[in-house]
C-alpha positions as CSV (number, residue, x, y, z in Angstrom):
1,M,0.0,0.0,0.0
2,D,1.2,3.5,-0.7
3,V,1.1,6.4,1.8
4,V,-2.0,7.9,0.3
5,S,-4.0,4.7,0.7
6,I,-2.8,4.3,4.3
7,I,-3.8,7.9,5.2
8,A,-7.2,7.4,3.5
9,E,-7.9,4.1,5.3
10,D,-6.9,5.8,8.6
11,K,-9.3,8.7,8.0
12,I,-12.1,6.3,7.1
13,K,-11.6,4.2,10.2
14,R,-11.5,7.4,12.4
15,A,-14.7,8.7,10.8
16,Y,-16.4,5.3,11.3
17,S,-15.4,5.2,15.0
18,D,-16.6,8.8,15.5
19,G,-20.0,7.8,14.1
20,E,-19.9,10.0,11.0
21,F,-21.5,7.3,8.9
22,N,-24.4,6.6,11.2
23,H,-26.9,9.0,9.7
24,L,-26.3,8.6,5.9
25,P,-29.4,8.5,3.6
26,G,-30.2,4.9,2.7
27,K,-28.5,3.4,5.7
28,G,-29.7,-0.2,6.2
29,K,-31.4,-0.3,2.8
30,P,-30.2,-2.6,0.0
31,L,-28.3,-0.9,-2.9
32,V,-30.2,-0.6,-6.1
33,L,-27.7,-1.8,-8.7
34,E,-28.3,-1.2,-12.4
35,D,-27.7,-4.1,-14.8
36,L,-25.3,-2.8,-17.4
37,S,-24.1,-6.2,-18.6
38,H,-25.7,-5.6,-22.0
39,I,-23.4,-2.5,-22.6
40,P,-19.8,-2.9,-23.5
41,E,-17.4,-1.8,-20.7
42,H,-15.8,1.0,-22.6
43,L,-19.3,2.6,-23.3
44,R,-20.8,2.3,-19.8
45,M,-19.6,5.7,-18.6
46,S,-21.0,7.4,-21.7
47,Y,-24.2,5.5,-21.3
48,K,-24.6,6.5,-17.7
49,M,-24.0,10.2,-18.6
50,L,-26.6,10.1,-21.3
51,K,-29.0,8.3,-19.1
52,N,-28.5,10.7,-16.2
53,A,-29.2,13.5,-18.7
54,G,-32.5,11.9,-19.5
55,M,-31.5,11.0,-23.1
56,M,-31.7,7.2,-22.9
57,Q,-34.8,6.4,-20.9
58,E,-37.4,6.1,-23.8
59,A,-34.9,4.5,-26.1
60,D,-33.9,2.0,-23.4
61,E,-37.5,1.0,-22.7
62,L,-38.2,0.6,-26.4
63,K,-35.2,-1.7,-26.9
64,K,-36.2,-3.8,-23.9
65,E,-39.7,-4.1,-25.2
66,M,-38.4,-5.0,-28.7
67,M,-36.2,-7.7,-27.2
68,T,-39.1,-9.1,-25.2
69,I,-41.4,-9.2,-28.2
70,E,-38.7,-10.9,-30.3
71,Q,-38.3,-13.6,-27.7
72,L,-42.1,-14.1,-27.6
73,I,-42.2,-14.4,-31.4
74,A,-39.4,-17.0,-31.3
75,S,-41.1,-19.1,-28.6
76,T,-44.7,-19.0,-29.9
77,Q,-46.2,-21.7,-32.2
78,N,-49.5,-19.9,-32.9
79,E,-49.3,-18.1,-36.3
80,A,-52.0,-15.6,-35.4
81,E,-50.1,-14.7,-32.2
82,K,-46.9,-14.4,-34.2
83,L,-48.5,-12.0,-36.6
84,K,-49.9,-9.9,-33.8
85,L,-46.5,-9.8,-32.0
86,T,-44.8,-8.9,-35.3
87,N,-47.1,-6.0,-35.8
88,R,-46.3,-4.8,-32.2
89,L,-42.6,-5.2,-32.9
90,N,-42.9,-3.1,-36.1
91,E,-44.7,-0.4,-34.2
92,K,-41.9,-0.3,-31.6
93,M,-39.2,-0.3,-34.2
94,I,-40.8,2.6,-36.0
95,R,-41.1,4.6,-32.8
96,F,-37.4,3.8,-31.9
97,N,-36.3,4.9,-35.4
98,Q,-38.3,8.1,-35.1
99,L,-36.7,8.8,-31.7
100,M,-33.2,8.2,-33.1
101,E,-33.9,10.5,-36.1
102,K,-35.1,13.2,-33.8
103,R,-31.8,13.1,-31.9
104,T,-29.7,13.3,-35.1
105,V,-27.9,16.6,-35.5
106,S,-27.8,17.9,-39.0
107,S,-24.5,19.1,-40.5
108,N,-23.0,19.4,-43.9
109,S,-19.6,18.4,-42.7
110,S,-18.6,15.0,-44.2
111,A,-16.1,14.6,-41.2
112,F,-19.0,15.0,-38.8
113,K,-21.2,12.6,-40.6
114,Q,-18.4,10.0,-40.7
115,Y,-17.8,10.5,-37.0
116,Q,-21.5,10.3,-36.3
117,Q,-21.7,7.0,-38.2
118,Q,-18.8,5.6,-36.2
119,I,-20.4,6.5,-32.9
120,H,-23.7,5.1,-34.1
121,N,-22.0,1.8,-35.0
122,K,-20.4,1.5,-31.6
123,L,-23.5,2.3,-29.6
124,W,-26.0,0.2,-31.6
């Protein structure tokens, strides 16, 4: 351990023994952990920033719903039900595409468009 780690540990132990952690919000409650396993590690911080800014909520919900509907389509044997689910999936995909188009920034720069395409490929 380096000196900084030892000092930090000492300060944490002293604060704990002085009772400074006794009245923290959420004490005694379980942590609410977010499942980010579907997002590549190198994109998780960007994802969290966009989500905290309110940019990913609707898109996230739509993607989850589309995945669920796709799983239902794959597992059902009833053709009428498959058709109904396929129609719902198409509606969700249209809404998702509209949402993505609305977020697109227009620019005449070819460099910007190339960069935008690279970002899009990494995220989706």
